[in-house]
C-alpha positions as CSV (number, residue, x, y, z in Angstrom):
1,M,37.5,-73.5,20.2
2,K,40.5,-72.6,18.0
3,I,44.0,-74.0,18.4
4,L,46.6,-72.3,16.0
5,G,49.8,-73.8,14.7
6,L,52.8,-72.1,14.4
7,S,55.8,-73.0,12.4
8,G,59.2,-71.4,12.6
9,S,60.1,-72.6,9.0
10,L,58.9,-70.7,5.9
11,R,59.1,-74.1,4.0
12,Q,55.4,-75.6,3.3
13,S,57.1,-79.1,3.0
14,S,59.5,-78.5,6.2
15,S,59.3,-81.3,8.9
16,N,57.8,-78.5,11.1
17,M,54.9,-78.2,9.1
18,A,54.5,-81.9,8.7
19,A,54.5,-82.2,12.8
20,L,51.5,-79.4,12.8
21,R,49.6,-81.3,10.2
22,A,50.0,-84.4,12.2
23,I,48.3,-82.7,15.2
24,E,45.8,-81.2,12.8
25,K,44.8,-84.6,11.4
26,L,44.2,-85.6,15.0
27,T,42.1,-82.8,16.3
28,P,38.6,-83.6,16.8
29,K,35.8,-82.2,14.1
30,N,34.4,-79.7,16.9
31,I,37.7,-77.9,17.3
32,D,39.2,-75.4,14.7
33,F,42.8,-76.2,13.9
34,K,44.6,-73.9,11.7
35,I,48.2,-73.2,10.8
36,S,49.2,-69.6,10.3
37,I,51.0,-68.7,7.2
38,H,51.5,-65.1,8.2
39,I,54.9,-65.0,9.7
40,D,56.7,-64.3,6.5
41,Q,54.5,-61.4,5.4
42,L,55.2,-59.4,8.6
43,P,57.8,-56.5,8.3
44,H,60.9,-56.0,10.5
45,F,59.8,-55.2,14.1
46,N,59.9,-51.6,14.6
47,P,58.6,-50.0,17.9
48,D,57.8,-47.0,15.9
49,L,55.2,-48.6,13.9
50,D,53.8,-50.3,17.0
51,K,51.1,-47.7,17.3
52,E,47.6,-48.3,16.2
53,D,47.4,-45.3,13.7
54,V,50.7,-46.5,11.9
55,L,50.4,-50.4,12.5
56,P,51.1,-52.4,9.2
57,S,47.9,-54.3,7.8
58,N,50.0,-57.4,8.1
59,V,50.5,-57.1,11.8
60,K,47.0,-56.4,12.4
61,I,45.9,-59.6,10.7
62,W,48.7,-61.4,12.8
63,R,47.6,-59.9,16.0
64,K,43.9,-60.7,15.3
65,E,44.9,-64.4,14.2
66,L,46.4,-65.0,17.4
67,A,43.9,-63.4,19.6
68,E,41.3,-65.5,18.1
69,A,42.9,-68.6,19.2
70,N,42.6,-70.4,22.6
71,G,45.9,-72.3,22.3
72,Y,48.9,-72.8,20.3
73,Y,51.2,-75.4,19.0
74,I,54.7,-74.2,18.0
75,S,57.0,-76.5,15.9
76,C,60.3,-74.6,15.1
77,P,63.5,-75.4,13.5
78,E,67.1,-74.6,14.9
79,Y,69.1,-72.2,12.9
80,A,72.6,-71.4,13.9
81,H,72.0,-72.4,17.6
82,G,68.8,-70.3,18.0
83,V,65.4,-69.5,16.8
84,P,65.1,-68.6,13.1
85,G,64.9,-64.6,13.1
86,V,61.4,-64.4,10.9
87,F,59.9,-66.2,13.9
88,K,61.5,-64.2,16.5
89,N,60.3,-61.2,14.7
90,A,56.8,-62.6,14.6
91,L,56.8,-63.1,18.2
92,D,58.5,-59.4,18.7
93,W,55.4,-58.1,17.1
94,V,53.3,-59.4,20.1
95,V,55.2,-58.6,23.1
96,S,53.3,-55.7,23.8
97,S,50.0,-56.4,22.4
98,G,49.5,-59.5,24.9
99,E,47.5,-62.0,22.3
100,L,49.6,-64.8,24.0
101,M,48.9,-63.7,27.5
102,N,47.6,-66.6,29.8
103,K,47.1,-68.8,26.8
104,P,48.6,-72.6,26.6
105,I,51.4,-73.2,24.2
106,A,52.8,-76.7,23.5
107,F,56.0,-77.4,21.5
108,L,56.4,-79.7,18.5
109,N,60.1,-80.0,17.9
110,A,63.2,-81.9,18.2
111,S,65.6,-79.0,19.2
112,P,66.3,-78.4,23.0
113,I,67.9,-75.2,22.1
114,V,65.0,-73.7,20.7
115,K,62.6,-75.1,23.1
116,A,64.8,-73.2,26.0
117,S,65.2,-70.1,23.9
118,L,61.6,-69.8,23.0
119,S,60.5,-70.8,26.6
120,K,62.3,-67.9,27.9
121,T,60.7,-65.4,25.2
122,L,57.3,-66.8,25.7
123,T,57.4,-66.5,29.6
124,V,58.3,-63.2,29.4
125,M,55.2,-62.8,27.2
126,S,53.1,-64.1,29.9
127,A,52.0,-67.5,27.9
128,R,51.6,-70.6,29.6
129,I,54.0,-73.3,28.2
130,I,52.4,-76.5,28.7
131,E,55.1,-79.1,29.1
132,T,52.9,-82.1,29.4
133,A,51.3,-81.3,26.0
134,S,54.7,-80.8,24.3
135,V,56.2,-83.6,22.5
136,D,59.8,-84.0,21.3
137,I,60.1,-86.0,17.9
138,Q,63.6,-87.0,17.6
139,F,65.1,-87.1,13.9
140,L,61.8,-85.1,13.0
141,R,63.4,-84.5,9.6
142,N,63.8,-88.4,8.7
143,K,60.3,-89.2,9.5
144,V,58.6,-86.9,6.7
145,D,58.1,-88.3,3.3
146,K,58.5,-86.5,-0.1
147,E,54.7,-85.3,0.1
148,G,55.4,-83.7,3.6
149,N,53.4,-86.2,5.5
150,L,54.9,-87.4,8.9
151,H,55.2,-90.9,9.4
152,V,56.1,-91.9,13.1
153,E,56.0,-95.0,15.2
154,E,53.1,-96.0,17.5
155,E,54.8,-94.3,20.4
156,I,55.0,-90.9,18.8
157,S,51.5,-91.3,17.5
158,H,50.1,-91.9,21.0
159,A,52.3,-89.1,22.4
160,L,50.6,-86.6,19.8
161,E,47.0,-87.9,20.7
162,T,47.9,-87.4,24.4
163,S,49.3,-83.9,23.7
164,L,46.2,-82.7,21.9
165,Q,44.0,-84.1,25.1
166,V,46.1,-82.3,27.3
167,M,45.6,-79.0,25.5
168,I,42.2,-79.3,25.0
169,R,41.7,-79.8,28.9
170,E,44.3,-76.7,29.1
171,I,42.0,-74.7,27.1
172,H,38.8,-75.6,29.2
173,G,40.5,-75.1,32.4
174,K,40.3,-78.5,33.7
């Protein structure tokens, strides 16, 4: 089983990456959890390039990484009351190819604006948003130390553990 973490932030020390690393640390050893680092390497979406014979190699890598995953965690910041352009661009590259179809997705973010926007986009893409696996971490940025580690109270830690259990059940179809 493979779970892929997707960060809408390009900063390695961002609170979004810290949230994904927190889930990664909780993941059982028999599950492969990986955090994608490919979104900043994608060209601007261009439908003229969305053909197998001219598809950019970085897009092929991105699609393969998504296709191999059984489920996803998304942690995405809010910029100017919306989803960061680089993350929306990454999603645009997989609208027609279907890597997210019928796969479970959980959100790890504090912004209801981003969650609402991504929910609309992902629903159009036929992804399955798992609300019971999503965790809102209020004031996420304030819970990350200088080394990029997430420090949360017991309630949030329990919510992250529960989220992971729900995600695993969703992947198994139970």
